[in-house]
N, C-alpha and C positions, 0 to 999 in steps of 0.2 A: 293109812288106807291101803298102800301097796303091801305092807306086811300082812294085812289080813287076807289077801288073795294070792300071796306067793309062798312057796315052800321055803324060801330063804329071803334075807333082806333085800337082795338084788337079783333079778332074773338073769339067767346066762345069756352072753352075747351070741346071737344067732344069725346076724347080718353084718358080717365084717365089711362088705362092700357097700354099705349104706351111704347115701348122700348127705346124711345128717352131720352136723358139726362134730369134728373130732374123728370121724370114720375115714377109711380109705378104701379104694377099690382093690388094692393088692393086699393079700393077707401078709402079716408080718413074717411069718415062717417062710414065705416065698420070695421075699425081697432080695436077699443075698444071692439066691440062685438065678433070679431074672437079671440081675445087674452084671453077673460075671462076664457075659459075652461082650459087654460094652466097656469093660474095664480099660481096654487098650486105647480107647478114644475119649476117655474121661478127661476132665479139666486138668487133673493132676498130671497126666502123661501127655497132654496136648503139645503140639509143636509151638514154640515161642512166638513164631511169626503169625500164628493164628489167633494170638490173644491180643485184644485191643484194650489198652488202659485209658485213663481219663484224658490224657494229652492227645491221643489219636482221635478219640471220639469228639473232640472240640474242633477238629479240622473239617473244612468244607471239602467233600469229595466230589461234588457235582457243582460246577460254577453256577451261581445263581444269576438270574436276570438282574441287571443293575441300571440305575439311572440316577442323575443328579438333580436335586431340587434346590434352587436358590430361593429362599423365602423372601417374600415381600407382601405388602398388605393385599394387593390384588391377587398375587399368585396363591397366597395362603388361603384366601377365601375361596378361590376357585378349586383349589386342591381339596379343601374340606367338603365342598359341595358336590365334588365329582362322584357320580354313581359308582365308578370303578373302584373307589376306595372307601366307600361308605360301608362300614360293617355294623350289622345289627347283633343283638345279644346272641351268644352261642356260636357266632361265625369266627373263623380264623382265616388269616392271610399269610401264607407261606410261600417260599420259593423266590422271595424278592429281598434283595439287600438294599435298604435305604441309606444312601450316602448324602447327608444333609450338608450342603456347603454353607458356611457362615455368610451373613450379609456383609458385604464389603463396608467398611466405615465410611460415613458421609464425608464429603470434602470439607476441610476445616476452613476453607476460604470464606471470608465474611465481607459482605458489601452492605453498607448502611447508607441510606439517604436521609439528609436533613432537608425537608422540602421548603424551607424558608431561610434565606440569608440576605442581609442588607448592609449597606453602607451608604445611605442616601437621605436627602432631605425630604421631609413630608409636609403635610398641610398644616397651616397655622404655626409655622416656625418649628415644627418637630424635626428631630434628626434621629433617624433609626440606624442602629448597628446591631451586629450579632456576635455574641460570644459563644464558643464551643468548648465542651468538655469531652475528653476521650479517656476511657478507663480500660486498663488491662488487668483482668482478674486472674491471670495465669502466673505460674511460678517461673516464667521465662520472659526475656526481653522480646518484644514484638516490634516489627516494622509495619508502618501503615502509610497510605497516601491519601491526601486530601485534595479533591478536585473541585474547583468552582465552576458551576454551570450557569452562565449568564442568561438572562431572559432574552427570547426572541431569536435564537440561532440553534443550529445543529452543533451539539457539543460532543459528538461521537469520538473525535480524535483529540479531544482537549487533554493537555498534560496536567498532572497534579504536582504537589509538593510532597516529597518523602520525609517522613519523621520516624523517630523510634521512641519507645516507651518501655521503661524498666518493669520488672515483675511487681505485680500488686500495686501499680502506680497509676496516678491520674494526672493528666495535663490540662491546663486551662489556656485556651487561646482567645485572648481578648480581641475584640473587633477583627474577626478572622479575615474579612476581605481586605482590610487595610494592612494588617501585620503579615499575613502570608502571601497575599497576591498584589498588594499595593494598588488597589483598584477601588472604584466606587461603583454603585449600582445595586441591582437586586437580582436574585435568582435562587438557586439551591446549591447544595453540597453533596458530593458523593465521597464516601470514605471506603477504602479497600484495604484488606490485609489477608495474609495467608494464615492468620491466627484469628481466634475469637476475640471480640472487644465489644465495648458498648460506647455509645455516644449520645449526647444530648445538647441542647442549645437554648439560648435565651436571646430573643430579639426585643429591643427596648428603645424608648425615646430617651435620649441622653441630654436633650436640650432644655428640659424643664428646670425652672429655678428651685422647685420644691423637691428635687431628686428625680430618679428615673422611674419610668413606668414601662413594664414589658410583659412578654409572655414566654412561656417555656415551650419549646418545640422538640419532641423526642426524636432521635434517629430511629428510622424504620427500615427493616428489611423489605425486599421486594414482595415477600408473601403478605405483607400488610396492606398492600395496594388494592384498590377496588376497580371494578369495571362499571359499577353502577352504585351511586351513593346518594344520601340525603343529608342536607345541612339545615339544621333548625336555628331558630332564634335570630333571624335577620331583621334589621330595622333601617328605616330611611326617613329620618326626621331631624329636628334641630338638635337633638341630643346625641344621636348616634348615626354613624355611616357604616356600611357593610361592604367589605371587599371580599371577593372570592378568588382564590388562587388555585392553580393546577400545576402539578409537575409530572412530566412524562419520563418514567424510568426505563422505557423500552428503547431498543436500538432501531425502531421504525417510527415513522410519524403516527400520531394519534390524534383523531378529531373527537373533541369533546362537545357534547350538547348540554347547554345550561337551560333549565326551565324553572321559572320563578312563580310562586304561588302565594296567595293570601292564606291566612290561617284556616279559612273556611274551604279551601281547595280551589278557589277561583284562580284561573291562569292569569298571570300578569304579563309574561313575556317569555320569549324563547330565542336562543341564539347558539351559534357554534364557534369554535376556535380550533384551528389545527396547530398542534405543537410538533416541532421537529424532534428528532431523537435526542433525548436527555435535555429537553427544553423546559422552560418555566414561563408561566403567564399569570398575570393577575388582573382581574376585572375590577378597576377602581372607579366608581363603585359598581357592584353587580346590577344595581338598578339603572344607572345611567348607561352601562354597557348594553343592556337589553332594552333601552329606550322607555323605561318606566319612570314617570315623573311624579306620581302620586306619593303622598305621605303614607308610610306603612310602618306599623309598630310591631307587627308580629307576623313575619313572613318566613317562608322556607324555600329552599331550592333543591333541585335534583341535578345530578351530574352523571353523565353516562357516555360510554364509547363502545362501539363494536370492534374497535381495532386492537384493544389491549387495555391492560389495567394501568391505573395512575394513582397519584396521591392528590387529595384536594382538601382544602379547609377554607373557613371563613375567618376573617379578622373583623370583628365588630369593635369599632373605635369610638371612644368618647370624644365628642367634637371639641370640648373645651381643654381637656388635659392631654389628649393624645394617647391616653391609656387604652390598650386593646385587649380583647379577649378572643383566644383562638377556639374555634368550634370545628372539629374535624368531621369530614364526611364519614358517615356510617354506611357500610355496605348493606344492601337489602335485596 
């Protein structure tokens, strides 16, 4: 088509200063003449101090605004939600050097509570004792302290027994109240170490002719305690009796309220008990403690305190064998 209307295959260039791709504003024949006056200040002859290489360009020549952020759950959430630092698409944030400080490692100190420990006679000829197992999952020897917290007293300043445990090892302490503390009674245990460890226990009736009957009670950190809980499956009849125990892990007194209900929600009784710091208490039985004399096959209890969190559980005991079932309070 172009050939049919042109005198040659391609028309002559008539607009050298065109904006079209490939064109230039300055004619090729004029470039050398126009560049001659600037030759003395060209890059080739420039002073070396005026040339900036990659290393210079990476340096900060204007001190930026600086601040330190130490991340945490709460701080990170507030930081992300802050309008000052919320960038939408297409926005940029410059002139600030973020120096993020690492979160300091959490303390490795471990405190575990075993909220039931006994070396005591029970009903119908039963005799209850507690065995404890402590496990060290680390590759280093650890030292730990076991402290007995007897019922009915302030145990704040009570001294424990120091033990050590090799790497990847477990120790079993049979009848812990007798073998470590040479005492009888009932209460709780507190175990402390500067290293991580695990602990569990078994409290059982050792006086049965057909063997032992017992329950396992796992060692718990303070974070597992509750300030309001519910305990299900309580009975008060010829077959079963129900005890409810509370352990105060706090360094202050805690008053706990017990409320007992039938399965249909009918209130049966209510009462309170104040526990000293690191104290232990058992209502034996919860029905008699609250003055409830009726036969109940399917009741439940709530436990609560405005003073601080605590551990609580029920021990539903077979009246003939002395075999018990532990039902822990569930927070709600």
